[in-house]
C-alpha distance (Angstrom), angle and dihedral (degrees) to the residues before:
residue distance angle dihedral
M1 . . .
E2 3.81 . .
T3 3.74 117.3 .
T4 3.85 121.5 -131.0
P5 3.76 115.4 -124.9
D6 3.72 109.8 -113.8
F7 3.80 127.5 -124.9
E8 3.79 97.3 -100.5
L9 3.83 91.1 58.3
V10 3.80 92.7 48.1
A11 3.81 91.6 46.2
A12 3.84 90.9 50.2
S13 3.81 90.7 50.7
L14 3.86 92.3 49.1
R15 3.71 94.2 43.8
A16 3.82 94.6 52.7
D17 3.78 111.4 123.5
S18 3.85 93.3 1.1
S19 3.79 89.2 141.0
D20 3.84 91.3 74.2
L21 3.82 103.3 53.1
D22 3.80 94.5 -173.7
A23 3.82 88.2 62.8
F24 3.78 99.1 31.3
V25 3.77 100.3 54.9
P26 3.87 98.2 54.6
T27 3.82 91.1 39.4
L28 3.78 91.5 52.1
A29 3.85 91.0 47.0
A30 3.77 91.1 50.7
K31 3.80 94.1 46.9
L32 3.77 91.9 49.3
C33 3.80 95.9 44.8
E34 3.80 91.7 50.6
A35 3.80 94.7 47.0
L36 3.85 100.0 36.2
P37 3.84 107.9 22.3
E38 3.81 94.6 159.6
Q39 3.82 92.8 50.0
V40 3.76 101.9 43.1
D41 3.73 130.5 75.3
V42 3.87 119.7 -174.5
Q43 3.76 124.0 -167.6
R44 3.69 120.9 -163.5
R45 3.83 135.7 -168.6
G46 3.76 124.0 -120.3
L47 3.73 138.8 42.6
L48 3.75 114.1 -23.3
G49 3.83 92.1 -5.5
R50 3.73 94.3 -74.9
G51 3.79 96.1 122.5
P52 3.79 132.2 90.7
V53 3.81 119.8 -45.0
R54 3.81 110.6 -89.6
R55 3.79 101.0 173.9
V56 3.81 140.8 6.3
D57 3.77 122.3 -160.3
V58 3.77 119.8 -169.4
F59 3.82 119.9 -172.1
V60 3.83 115.0 -157.1
G61 3.86 118.0 165.6
E62 3.83 108.0 -55.0
H63 3.78 93.7 -13.5
R64 3.81 135.1 89.6
Y65 3.76 114.7 -163.2
E66 3.78 111.4 -159.5
L67 3.84 124.3 -169.6
R68 3.83 116.1 -174.2
Y69 3.78 118.6 -169.8
E70 3.87 118.8 -163.9
R71 3.76 131.6 149.2
K72 3.83 93.8 -0.6
Q73 3.85 90.4 -56.2
C74 3.74 130.1 110.5
R75 3.77 123.8 -147.0
A76 3.81 112.3 -164.4
T77 3.81 124.6 -164.6
R78 3.74 136.6 173.8
A79 3.78 120.2 -157.3
R80 3.82 131.4 -171.9
V81 3.80 108.2 -134.8
V82 3.83 123.4 -171.1
R83 3.75 120.2 -176.6
G84 3.71 90.6 -18.6
I85 3.84 95.1 -51.8
V86 3.77 119.6 115.0
L87 3.80 109.0 -131.8
K88 3.76 100.8 175.0
T89 3.77 136.2 6.5
E90 3.78 123.6 -172.2
E91 3.72 131.3 -179.2
V92 3.81 113.4 -132.3
P93 3.82 136.8 179.7
L94 3.75 115.2 -90.4
D95 3.89 92.5 -110.1
V96 3.78 91.1 52.4
W97 3.77 91.0 47.3
I98 3.72 91.0 53.5
D99 3.83 92.5 46.7
E100 3.80 93.4 49.1
L101 3.80 93.8 45.8
S102 3.69 90.7 48.0
R103 3.81 92.2 49.6
D104 3.75 92.2 49.8
L105 3.80 90.8 48.3
A106 3.76 91.7 50.3
E107 3.76 93.1 47.9
E108 3.78 91.3 49.3
A109 3.77 89.6 50.1
H110 3.76 90.7 55.5
R111 3.80 88.8 56.4
S112 3.75 101.7 43.1
E113 3.92 133.2 40.5
R114 3.80 88.2 -150.4
S115 3.77 91.8 54.5
R116 3.80 90.4 46.2
L117 3.76 91.6 54.2
A118 3.88 91.1 47.3
L119 3.81 89.7 50.3
E120 3.82 89.8 51.8
R121 3.85 90.4 52.0
L122 3.84 87.6 51.2
L123 3.74 90.7 54.9
G124 3.79 94.1 42.1
A125 3.79 93.9 -117.4
């Protein structure tokens, strides 16, 4: 039986290179889009959306994780969404955002084979 990656491994993978936000944000967006194409929305600046990453939204279960990147600063939020209605949104530090997203992804992977395979793609396994 395949084992599901744990949340610490996912968090470490997502956190890699977070000290350089100019490199971190587009790398994170690319990793998430590749692994979870149906759960990730990336908005870019510029003509035809080909510019730098402006916002990354990740939908996991009842949560929407949003990362906005402007003027070399990240603003990370986590929202609880039920039937398309946002019930609560809270701003959190980037490290907390990564940990919470990682935990939700790992929990979802425990419940679903499809999610487990997506998480393995995210980790490059």
